[in-house]
C-alpha positions in Angstrom: -53.1 -24.7 -31.9 -49.9 -25.8 -30.1 -48.7 -28.8 -28.2 -47.2 -31.2 -30.8 -43.5 -31.0 -31.8 -44.3 -31.4 -35.5 -46.7 -28.4 -35.5 -45.5 -25.5 -37.8 -45.7 -23.2 -34.8 -43.1 -25.1 -32.9 -41.0 -25.5 -36.0 -41.2 -21.8 -36.7 -40.4 -21.0 -33.1 -37.3 -23.2 -33.1 -36.2 -21.6 -36.4 -36.6 -18.1 -35.0 -34.8 -18.8 -31.8 -32.0 -20.4 -33.8 -31.8 -17.5 -36.2 -32.2 -14.7 -33.7 -30.5 -16.1 -30.6 -28.4 -18.9 -31.8 -26.8 -17.0 -34.6 -27.3 -19.5 -37.5 -28.7 -18.2 -40.8 -30.7 -20.4 -43.1 -28.7 -21.2 -46.2 -25.6 -19.2 -45.3 -23.3 -18.7 -42.4 -22.1 -15.3 -43.5 -23.0 -12.3 -41.4 -25.1 -9.5 -42.9 -23.1 -6.5 -44.0 -24.6 -4.5 -41.1 -22.8 -6.8 -38.7 -19.4 -6.0 -40.3 -19.8 -2.2 -40.8 -18.1 0.2 -38.4 -15.3 -2.2 -37.5 -17.4 -5.2 -36.5 -20.3 -6.1 -34.2 -18.5 -5.1 -31.0 -17.7 -1.6 -32.1 -21.1 -1.1 -33.7 -22.9 -2.2 -30.6 -21.2 0.0 -28.0 -24.1 2.3 -27.4 -27.4 3.2 -29.1 -27.5 6.6 -30.8 -30.0 8.9 -32.4 -27.3 10.5 -34.5 -26.7 8.3 -37.6 -27.2 8.7 -41.4 -30.8 7.5 -41.2 -32.9 6.4 -44.1 -35.1 9.4 -45.1 -38.4 7.8 -44.0 -36.9 7.0 -40.6 -34.9 10.1 -40.0 -37.4 12.1 -37.9 -38.6 11.0 -34.5 -42.1 11.6 -33.4 -42.6 13.2 -30.0 -45.6 14.4 -28.1 -46.7 16.9 -25.4 -49.5 15.9 -23.1 -51.6 18.5 -21.3 -54.6 17.1 -19.4 -57.1 16.1 -22.1 -55.0 17.3 -25.1 -52.1 15.6 -26.8 -50.1 17.2 -29.5 -48.1 14.8 -31.6 -45.2 16.3 -33.5 -43.8 14.7 -36.7 -46.6 12.4 -37.7 -45.2 10.7 -40.8 -47.1 10.9 -44.1 -45.0 9.6 -46.9 -46.3 9.4 -50.5 -44.9 6.4 -52.3 -44.1 5.5 -55.9 -42.0 2.5 -54.9 -40.5 1.5 -51.6 -37.3 3.3 -52.6 -39.0 6.2 -54.4 -41.1 8.3 -52.0 -41.7 11.8 -50.8 -41.3 12.3 -47.1 -43.7 14.6 -45.2 -44.5 15.1 -41.6 -47.1 17.2 -39.8 -48.1 18.1 -36.2 -51.6 17.6 -34.9 -53.4 18.1 -31.6 -56.1 15.6 -30.4 -58.5 15.6 -27.6 -58.2 12.4 -25.6 -61.9 12.5 -24.9 -62.5 11.9 -28.6 -60.5 8.7 -28.7 -63.1 5.9 -29.3 -60.9 2.8 -29.5 -57.9 1.1 -30.9 -57.4 -1.3 -33.8 -54.8 -4.1 -33.9 -53.0 -4.5 -37.3 -51.1 -7.7 -38.2 -48.9 -7.8 -41.3 -47.5 -11.4 -41.9 -44.2 -11.7 -43.7 -44.8 -12.9 -47.3 -42.0 -15.5 -47.2 -42.6 -16.6 -43.6 -46.2 -15.9 -42.5 -45.5 -17.2 -38.9 -43.6 -14.0 -38.5 -45.4 -10.6 -38.8 -45.2 -6.9 -38.1 -47.8 -5.6 -35.7 -49.2 -2.1 -35.2 -51.9 -0.2 -33.4 -54.2 2.4 -34.9 -56.0 4.8 -32.6 -59.4 6.0 -33.7 -60.2 9.7 -32.9 -63.5 9.7 -34.9 -63.8 12.8 -37.0 -60.2 13.8 -36.1 -58.9 10.7 -37.9 -56.6 7.8 -37.0 -53.0 7.7 -35.8 -50.9 4.5 -36.3 -48.1 3.5 -34.0 -45.5 1.2 -35.6 -42.5 0.1 -33.5 -39.7 -0.6 -35.9 -36.0 -1.1 -36.4 -34.5 2.2 -37.3 -32.5 1.6 -40.5 -29.6 3.7 -41.9 -29.2 4.6 -45.6 -28.4 1.5 -47.6 -29.2 -0.8 -44.7 -31.7 -3.7 -44.9 -33.4 -5.5 -42.1 -32.1 -8.8 -40.9 -33.4 -10.8 -37.9 -29.8 -11.9 -37.2 -28.6 -8.3 -37.1 -31.7 -7.4 -35.1 -30.6 -9.8 -32.4 -27.1 -8.4 -32.4 -27.7 -4.8 -31.3 -27.3 -3.5 -34.9 -30.4 -1.3 -35.0 -31.9 1.3 -32.8 -35.6 1.1 -31.8 -38.0 3.6 -33.3 -41.7 4.5 -32.6 -43.0 5.5 -36.0 -46.2 7.5 -35.4 -47.8 8.0 -38.8 -50.8 8.7 -40.8 -52.9 5.6 -41.5 -52.7 6.3 -45.3 -48.9 6.1 -45.1 -48.4 3.0 -42.9 -51.2 0.8 -44.3 -50.8 1.7 -48.0 -47.0 1.2 -47.8 -47.9 -2.5 -47.1 -51.0 -3.1 -49.2 -50.0 -1.0 -52.2 -46.2 -0.9 -52.3 -45.0 -4.1 -50.6 -48.0 -6.1 -51.7 -48.3 -8.0 -48.4 -51.5 -9.1 -46.5 -52.8 -6.7 -43.9 -55.3 -7.7 -41.3 -57.1 -5.0 -39.2 -59.1 -5.9 -36.1 -61.1 -3.8 -33.8 -60.0 -4.5 -30.2 -62.3 -4.7 -27.2 -60.3 -2.0 -25.4 -62.6 0.6 -23.9 -62.1 4.3 -24.8 -60.5 4.8 -21.3 -58.1 1.9 -21.8 -57.3 3.1 -25.3 -56.4 6.5 -23.9 -54.1 5.0 -21.3 -52.3 2.8 -23.8 -51.8 5.8 -26.2 -50.5 8.1 -23.4 -48.1 5.3 -22.3 -46.9 4.9 -25.9 -46.4 8.7 -26.4 -44.4 8.8 -23.1 -42.1 6.0 -24.4 -41.7 7.8 -27.7 -40.5 10.9 -25.9 -38.2 8.7 -23.8 -36.6 7.2 -26.9 -36.0 10.6 -28.3 -34.0 11.4 -25.2 -32.5 7.9 -24.5 -32.2 5.7 -27.6 -32.4 1.9 -27.2 -31.3 -1.0 -29.3 -34.0 -2.9 -31.2 -34.0 -6.7 -30.5 -35.6 -9.2 -32.8 -36.8 -11.3 -29.8 -37.2 -9.0 -26.8 -37.5 -5.4 -27.9 -39.6 -5.4 -31.1 -43.0 -4.4 -32.4 -45.0 -7.0 -30.7 -43.1 -7.1 -27.4 -43.6 -3.3 -27.0 -47.3 -3.5 -27.7 -47.7 -6.2 -25.1 -45.7 -4.1 -22.6 -48.1 -1.2 -23.1 -51.2 -3.4 -22.8 -49.9 -5.0 -19.6 -49.1 -1.6 -18.1 -52.7 -0.6 -18.5 -54.1 -4.1 -17.6 -51.4 -6.0 -15.6 -50.8 -9.5 -16.8 -53.5 -9.2 -19.5 -51.1 -10.8 -22.0 -49.1 -13.8 -20.5 -45.5 -13.4 -21.3 -45.0 -17.2 -21.3 -47.1 -17.7 -24.4 -44.6 -18.8 -27.1 -46.8 -17.1 -29.8 -45.1 -13.9 -28.8 -42.0 -15.2 -30.6 -44.1 -15.7 -33.7 -46.3 -12.7 -34.1 -47.8 -14.2 -37.2 -50.1 -15.9 -34.6 -50.6 -12.6 -32.7 -54.2 -12.2 -33.9 -55.1 -15.7 -32.9 -53.5 -15.1 -29.5 -55.5 -11.8 -29.1 -58.7 -13.7 -30.0 -58.0 -16.5 -27.5 -57.3 -13.9 -24.8 -60.7 -12.1 -25.5 -59.0 -9.0 -26.8 -61.0 -9.2 -30.1 -64.5 -10.0 -31.0 -65.1 -13.6 -30.0 -68.8 -13.8 -31.0 -67.9 -15.7 -34.1 -65.2 -18.2 -35.1 -61.7 -16.8 -35.5 -61.5 -18.0 -39.2 -64.5 -15.8 -40.0 -63.1 -12.8 -38.1 -59.7 -13.1 -39.8 -61.3 -13.4 -43.3 -63.2 -10.2 -42.8 -60.2 -8.4 -41.2 -58.1 -8.6 -44.4 -58.3 -5.1 -45.9 -56.0 -5.4 -49.0 -58.9 -5.2 -51.5 -60.5 -2.2 -49.8 -57.1 -0.4 -49.3 -56.3 -0.8 -53.0 -59.8 0.2 -54.2 -59.9 3.3 -52.1 -56.1 4.1 -52.3 -56.7 7.8 -53.1 -60.1 8.2 -51.4 -60.2 11.1 -48.9 -62.2 8.8 -46.6 -59.5 6.1 -46.8 -59.7 5.1 -43.1 -63.5 4.9 -43.1 -63.6 3.0 -46.4 -61.2 0.2 -45.3 -63.4 -0.5 -42.3 -66.6 -1.0 -44.4 -66.5 -4.8 -44.5 
């Protein structure tokens, strides 16, 4: 997959490093508005904060309490969307028994205009108690749009969105109209529990001590890798350049044996795309079950 300088992976990697770390923007040298607000990038980046005029869907942080085999997650997001800018925000609290956690799914959402880049998420399967999705995101303020350049310049805080699967998947398949691939991982129930608990502890930490998001080093994929490697040290090699281009994250997980390798990756990926099912069963009470019926 890699190894030749003309391969699109390497071209994309160089472009991302140039954009995120080198500071050049394709087609324009002007800085995003977010880099100029608040007096300039130096003043804006003095310290991360949880006290800003956040966008409504990102205004509430999820936290959790963990007591032996039970976790209670507070502020699970469950937005109802008309459009990306027209939505009703709702949150709920729910308790889960860790013994009921059966596994974890890996979700990859390639960017429509740059499919070598992608957003990645994890969905935890509690059987009859439902699914909970963890999405590590840049926390945006009202009127603010995401930019990889601003994301590499300490302009966004980091946020762990813990949400209802209907919210976080349908936002992508129904509202943003982007491809969504859902893979069952090979993580055991015990490993899935350890990953989830580690994630919830980090969510609690971010509620107390905010951090800056970083397009290259503190993003959705890098945090998932961190949690996996805490449970299984060195399971995901940090030297793999595909970590810079998470559009290849599913291929990487397959190569590492984290997904089903009993069939070719192309077949697995084709079956993992859930857009048609998510649109067909968009209002079905059994949404999570339906999108997994390949």
